[in-house]
Wavefront OBJ file of the C-alpha trace (Angstrom):
o trace
v 19.518 -103.634 -23.421
v 19.336 -107.237 -22.240
v 22.722 -107.003 -20.525
v 21.659 -103.719 -18.892
v 18.550 -105.296 -17.377
v 20.414 -108.455 -16.397
v 23.094 -106.406 -14.634
v 20.698 -104.505 -12.420
v 18.387 -107.470 -11.893
v 21.407 -109.231 -10.381
v 21.669 -106.365 -7.883
v 18.036 -106.853 -6.875
v 18.544 -110.608 -6.533
v 21.670 -110.145 -4.415
v 20.066 -107.667 -2.022
v 16.868 -109.741 -1.912
v 18.870 -112.731 -0.675
v 20.475 -110.522 1.963
v 17.075 -109.171 3.018
v 15.740 -112.706 3.503
v 18.445 -113.260 6.130
v 16.795 -110.561 8.244
v 13.114 -111.448 7.877
v 12.452 -110.132 11.376
v 12.733 -106.579 9.992
v 9.526 -107.048 8.027
v 7.783 -108.568 11.034
v 8.865 -105.716 13.294
v 7.840 -103.182 10.636
v 4.392 -104.766 10.369
v 4.024 -104.747 14.155
v 5.036 -101.073 14.210
v 2.287 -100.238 11.701
v -0.406 -102.046 13.692
v 0.789 -100.566 16.997
v 0.804 -97.098 15.409
v -2.683 -97.722 14.030
v -3.879 -98.714 17.516
v -2.655 -95.368 18.882
v -4.336 -93.464 16.051
v -7.520 -95.494 16.637
v -7.691 -94.529 20.320
v -6.965 -90.852 19.619
v -9.493 -90.411 16.811
v -12.107 -92.520 18.620
v -11.961 -90.056 21.493
v -12.212 -87.102 19.095
v -15.308 -88.496 17.382
v -16.986 -89.485 20.647
v -16.119 -86.340 22.612
v -17.553 -84.036 19.943
v -20.285 -86.443 18.821
v -19.104 -86.299 15.220
v -20.258 -88.451 12.333
v -17.521 -87.258 10.002
v -14.618 -84.806 9.774
v -13.936 -83.056 6.459
v -15.701 -85.887 4.626
v -14.038 -88.672 6.625
v -16.177 -91.092 8.583
v -14.398 -92.857 11.439
v -14.020 -96.081 9.436
v -12.881 -94.143 6.386
v -10.311 -92.246 8.424
v -8.914 -95.445 9.936
v -8.634 -97.037 6.489
v -6.873 -93.928 5.190
v -4.364 -93.812 8.081
v -3.672 -97.562 7.854
v -2.920 -97.400 4.131
v -0.843 -94.242 4.646
v 1.377 -96.099 7.105
v 1.931 -98.920 4.625
v 2.660 -96.594 1.699
v 4.951 -94.489 3.890
v 6.957 -97.591 4.759
v 7.180 -98.829 1.173
v 8.399 -95.547 -0.340
v 10.874 -94.598 2.396
v 14.488 -94.868 1.224
v 16.265 -92.952 3.964
v 18.282 -96.028 5.022
v 19.627 -96.432 1.477
v 20.374 -92.701 1.468
v 22.596 -93.099 4.528
v 24.624 -95.770 2.712
v 25.002 -93.511 -0.315
v 26.152 -90.593 1.845
v 28.747 -92.773 3.584
v 30.054 -94.068 0.255
v 30.647 -90.463 -0.894
v 32.254 -89.400 2.384
v 34.577 -92.417 2.639
v 35.510 -92.596 -1.038
v 33.843 -95.960 -1.603
v 31.930 -94.575 -4.573
v 35.166 -94.740 -6.596
v 34.088 -98.229 -7.644
v 31.031 -96.767 -9.381
v 33.196 -94.349 -11.362
v 35.532 -96.978 -12.795
v 32.828 -99.520 -13.633
v 29.864 -99.377 -16.036
v 27.405 -98.948 -13.168
v 25.124 -95.995 -12.471
v 25.347 -94.731 -8.895
v 21.669 -93.705 -9.092
v 20.311 -96.912 -10.639
v 22.499 -99.283 -8.601
v 21.248 -97.930 -5.281
v 17.672 -97.760 -6.550
v 17.868 -101.479 -7.306
v 19.417 -102.047 -3.873
v 16.545 -100.123 -2.303
v 14.000 -102.342 -4.081
v 15.882 -105.492 -3.077
v 16.206 -104.521 0.592
v 12.488 -103.663 0.754
v 11.427 -106.876 -0.974
v 10.391 -108.533 2.290
v 8.227 -105.518 3.107
v 6.657 -105.726 -0.369
v 5.739 -109.378 0.191
v 4.292 -108.838 3.676
v 2.397 -105.646 2.864
v 1.060 -107.013 -0.423
v -0.464 -109.861 1.579
v -1.950 -107.343 4.024
v -3.382 -105.253 1.166
v -4.951 -108.330 -0.438
v -6.603 -109.325 2.845
v -7.712 -105.756 3.657
v -10.805 -105.552 1.363
v -11.693 -109.143 2.286
v -11.590 -108.620 6.052
v -12.994 -105.072 5.916
v -15.154 -104.879 2.764
v -16.145 -101.411 1.653
v -13.372 -99.620 3.552
v -11.024 -99.401 0.542
v -10.529 -100.673 -3.030
v -14.210 -100.588 -4.067
v -13.412 -101.724 -7.645
v -10.566 -103.383 -9.537
v -9.947 -100.020 -11.229
v -9.043 -98.533 -7.842
v -6.569 -101.381 -7.275
v -4.869 -100.675 -10.622
v -4.830 -96.931 -9.964
v -3.372 -97.467 -6.505
v -0.557 -99.680 -7.822
v 0.324 -97.157 -10.555
v 0.327 -94.253 -8.086
v 2.373 -96.290 -5.587
v 5.066 -97.051 -8.180
v 5.278 -93.351 -9.018
v 5.473 -92.522 -5.315
v 8.353 -94.948 -4.723
v 10.408 -93.563 -7.608
v 9.634 -89.923 -6.777
v 10.577 -90.437 -3.136
v 13.894 -92.040 -4.094
v 14.653 -89.205 -6.525
v 14.097 -86.607 -3.810
v 16.399 -88.463 -1.428
v 19.017 -88.758 -4.172
v 19.054 -84.970 -4.646
v 19.790 -84.512 -0.934
v 22.415 -87.263 -0.949
v 24.388 -85.485 -3.673
v 25.004 -82.504 -1.383
v 27.455 -84.788 0.427
v 29.961 -83.845 -2.297
v 30.208 -80.366 -0.763
v 29.156 -80.790 2.874
v 30.640 -83.111 5.449
v 27.371 -83.895 7.227
v 24.229 -84.329 5.143
v 22.567 -87.000 7.246
v 20.943 -84.333 9.416
v 19.278 -82.921 6.285
v 17.941 -86.347 5.317
v 16.623 -87.021 8.828
v 14.984 -83.582 9.021
v 13.320 -84.146 5.647
v 12.206 -87.624 6.680
v 10.509 -86.313 9.826
v 8.815 -83.399 8.082
v 7.818 -85.677 5.195
v 5.940 -87.993 7.574
v 3.746 -85.075 8.632
v 3.429 -83.036 5.446
v 2.786 -85.939 3.055
v -0.329 -87.008 4.971
v 1.162 -90.093 6.594
v -0.069 -89.194 10.094
v -2.804 -86.617 9.470
v -4.754 -86.571 6.173
v -3.938 -83.558 4.031
v -7.629 -82.775 3.887
v -7.516 -81.911 7.600
v -4.740 -79.332 7.139
v -5.635 -75.600 7.012
v -6.274 -74.400 3.458
v -3.235 -72.100 3.553
v -0.914 -74.980 4.456
v -2.525 -77.349 1.967
v -2.143 -74.833 -0.846
v 1.597 -74.687 -0.174
v 1.892 -78.489 -0.045
v 0.050 -78.728 -3.372
v 2.874 -76.737 -4.969
v 5.379 -79.444 -3.960
v 5.761 -83.146 -4.833
v 4.904 -84.106 -1.224
v 1.223 -84.541 -2.097
v 2.101 -87.448 -4.427
v 4.171 -89.453 -1.929
v 1.408 -90.789 0.328
v -1.872 -88.897 -0.006
v -2.261 -89.455 -3.756
v -2.091 -93.290 -3.879
v -4.110 -93.659 -0.672
v -6.812 -91.249 -1.887
v -7.204 -93.450 -4.964
v -7.430 -96.622 -2.864
v -10.064 -95.145 -0.539
v -12.053 -93.563 -3.409
v -11.551 -90.076 -1.958
v -10.201 -88.841 -5.294
v -12.633 -88.695 -8.240
v -11.624 -90.929 -11.148
v -11.627 -88.010 -13.598
v -8.737 -86.457 -11.624
v -6.507 -89.543 -11.723
v -4.909 -88.903 -15.123
v -4.179 -85.176 -14.514
v -2.740 -85.984 -11.084
v -0.607 -88.820 -12.448
v 0.631 -86.541 -15.206
v 1.645 -83.974 -12.622
v 3.329 -86.657 -10.511
v 5.298 -87.919 -13.530
v 6.280 -84.328 -14.267
v 7.725 -84.062 -10.756
v 9.560 -87.371 -11.323
v 11.232 -85.876 -14.400
v 12.067 -82.645 -12.556
v 13.636 -84.443 -9.580
v 15.519 -86.907 -11.819
v 17.018 -84.116 -13.929
v 17.814 -82.066 -10.813
v 19.532 -85.057 -9.236
v 21.607 -85.684 -12.373
v 22.690 -82.024 -12.511
v 23.687 -81.960 -8.833
v 25.458 -85.335 -9.162
v 27.507 -84.290 -12.204
v 28.439 -81.018 -10.512
v 29.467 -82.949 -7.412
v 31.613 -85.401 -9.357
v 33.734 -82.484 -10.556
v 34.693 -81.592 -6.966
v 34.797 -85.160 -5.641
v 38.230 -86.064 -4.316
v 37.758 -89.748 -3.454
v 39.148 -89.247 0.052
v 39.271 -92.289 2.281
v 39.531 -94.737 -0.609
l 1 2 3 4 5 6 7 8 9 10 11 12 13 14 15 16 17 18 19 20 21 22 23 24 25 26 27 28 29 30 31 32 33 34 35 36 37 38 39 40 41 42 43 44 45 46 47 48 49 50 51 52 53 54 55 56 57 58 59 60 61 62 63 64 65 66 67 68 69 70 71 72 73 74 75 76 77 78 79 80 81 82 83 84 85 86 87 88 89 90 91 92 93 94 95 96 97 98 99 100 101 102 103 104 105 106 107 108 109 110 111 112 113 114 115 116 117 118 119 120 121 122 123 124 125 126 127 128 129 130 131 132 133 134 135 136 137 138 139 140 141 142 143 144 145 146 147 148 149 150 151 152 153 154 155 156 157 158 159 160 161 162 163 164 165 166 167 168 169 170 171 172 173 174 175 176 177 178 179 180 181 182 183 184 185 186 187 188 189 190 191 192 193 194 195 196 197 198 199 200 201 202 203 204 205 206 207 208 209 210 211 212 213 214 215 216 217 218 219 220 221 222 223 224 225 226 227 228 229 230 231 232 233 234 235 236 237 238 239 240 241 242 243 244 245 246 247 248 249 250 251 252 253 254 255 256 257 258 259 260 261 262 263 264 265 266 267 268 269
């Protein structure tokens, strides 16, 4: 067990060192979030003022801005589409042969790489999240319990998101071009997970469909906990459902991966 943890911790350490060489990525990513928030601020400010609204579907203007800001951060932290592209290329070019002849899990290795590459984002955004309730008290994280709940939901979101991407990556064993599928999912995920528009603002018919999928747990769930929009008595049932989806996507990914290995030819190696 110790050697197992040490092996994959070395992967995180290696990719973390590489990520530190490109610290500008985290700075640019942070700037993108604040620039995106500025656009959302101007749009929703006009909506509230033009219609003389005090709140929309339970959101005050300040509450909506806090929700959107946290959604952008969570969306950035759980996104693993860049790692997915590397995994797809390794299958297409035959580079994944090295994972088959060594005691390394293709799934776990790239998950550790994903964590290592995003380490700079974790550091920057953790600092932002710590300063958020200090600079804007009352907008989010009303109690320490909400902080703990948010962290737990965020960890589930990161793993669930990676598992979904992994399932799509494994289709590269049969199809020559899977990147279009990943990009299409990434774009639709930004909208349907609540990263741009809160799920509460969606029509009931659309929201009912989203609630049947794991998309609701990727962004909306952790942010709803942080902003106290989700009652505490619903946290445990929701987390149980999210963990259930984690198991489903993990098992599905393993089944697709093992089926793909049987037809994998290692071309390009």
